[in-house]
N, C-alpha and C positions, 0 to 999 in steps of 0.2 A: 460550486457551493461548498462552504467550509465543512459542513457535516459530512458530506460524501467523501471529501478528501481525508478528514480525520478518521472516518470509519476504515478507509483503506490503510492508513498508517497504523491504526490500532490492530487490524487483522494481521498485519505483517510484524511489526516490532513493538507492539504495545501490550500492556496488561493492566488489569484493574484490580486493585487491592480493596476488598470489601470487609476485611476483618478489623480494620481500624474504626475508630469512632466516626470518622468522616471518610467515605471512600476516596481513593486517590487513583487517578489515571496517570500512568507513566508510559511514555513512548521514548524509546532509545534511538538516538540519531548519532551516526559516526561523526567524529570531530572533523573529518575531511570535507564535510558538506555543510558549511555554516549557513547557506541559504535554506537548506532543508530544516535546520534547527529553528530558524526564524519563521519559516512557513508553518511548522508544527505549532509553535508558540501562538502565532496569529490565528490559526484555525481553532485552537483550544479557546482562546479569548472570544472568538466570534460565536462559538457554539454555546459555551456555558461559563467559562472561567472568568472570575473577576481578577484573579491573580494567577500567574503562571510562574513556576520556579524552574530554574535550570540547575541541575546537579551534575557536576563534573565527575565522570567515572574514568577508568582507564580506557582510553581510546574512543570514548563516546560521551554524550551528554544525555542525561535523563531529563526530558522535558515533562514536567508534572504539574498537576492541578488537583486540588481537593474540591469535592463537590458532592452534595447529597444525591444529586440526580444523575451522576455518571452511570450507575447501574441501569437506570431507566433508558438512557440514551444508547447504551451498549449492552443490549440483552444477550450478546454472545459470550459474555464473561462466564466463568465457571472454574471449578477446581481442575487442576491438571493442565497439561499441554494442549494447545489448540488442535494439533493433529491427532490427538487421542480422544477427542470428543466431538460430537456433532456441532457444526457451525452453520446455523440456518438464519436467514434474515427474518425479522419480524414482519408481519403483514404491512405495517406502516413504513418500514424501511424500503421495501421494494419500489414504490413509486418515486421515492427520492433518488434511488440509483438509476431508475429508468429515465428520469429527467436530467440527471447529471452523471452519466456514465464516465465521461472524460475525467471529472474530478475524482471519482472513485478509483479509476485506473491510475491516475496520477499518484494517489496515496499508496496503492498497492505496489506500483513500480518504484516509487521513492523508497519504500521500505524493503521489499524483497525482489527488486528487479534491477536491471542495468541496461545500458545501451553501449554496445561494444562495436569495434571494427572487426568484423569477421573476415578471416583470410582463408581463401581456398585456392587450390591449383587445379585447373582443368586442362587436360592435354598439354601440360607443360607451361601454361600461361597462368600467372598469378592474378587473382582478383581480390579486391578489398571492398567490402560494402557494409553499411551500418545494419545492426541487428539488435533487437530487444530480446532480453531473456527475463523470464520470471520463474523463480524457483520457490516452492513451498511444499512442505511435507503433508499438509492437510489437503485431502482430495476435495473437501467442501470449499475451502478457500480457492483452490485451483479452479473449481467449477464456477465460482463467482467471478473470477478473473476472465474466464472463457466467456461467460454470459455478458460481462461488460464489453468485451471486445466484439462479440456478436451484435450487441446493441448499436455499436458504431460501424458495423460492417467491415471490421478489420480482420484480415486473414491471419490465422495463427495455426500452429501445429505443435503437437507434443513431441519433443525429441528425446525425452526420458519420462518415466512415470511421474516424476516430481518437477519437471522442467518444461516450460512452454517457450516457444520461439515465435517472434514476429520478424520475418526476414524479407518479404517481398517489398520492392521499392515503394509502391503506393501505400502499402500498409504501414511501413515505417514512417513515411511522410505524414500520414494521418495520425499516427500515434504521437509523433513529434508535436503536432498541434495541440494535443491534449496533455501530454506528460511534461514536455519541456525538459530542460537540462536539470540534472540533480546537482545544483550548484551550491 
């Protein structure tokens, strides 16, 4: 579902400007991921936007849309950095995420996550295996990511206070089905 995906993107790399006459939602996507830029644009249009703009910045594209109802759809907005204020889902958002946790996780991982080839050496033998990492300074956003993974039965662990890892073979395969490549 487009809303669940867009919410994940917003919580990672987005912000909502409400000081303008018409509120504007901006989500920043790295130039290296043109498929991500397109997916963000499509999600904004599916949720609310009649028009989406792309503003080139140094190393990234700001995908943005003006709309009076963005503050209603993203009640997590507020002054200051997300990791310095509470991020809590509204009662009406919970059922959406419960029904579409994979889309929500796709947004979170597309914004603040990655899939890497982890390299380890055990008793002199080198191993390489895929691993997902999600990094966010907000304990609330980290908790929402953990909740989404739990909803799908995907094993995860915290490897630092602000970093979550999905590394078990079956868990990575399941997350691959929902997140897909950041192309």
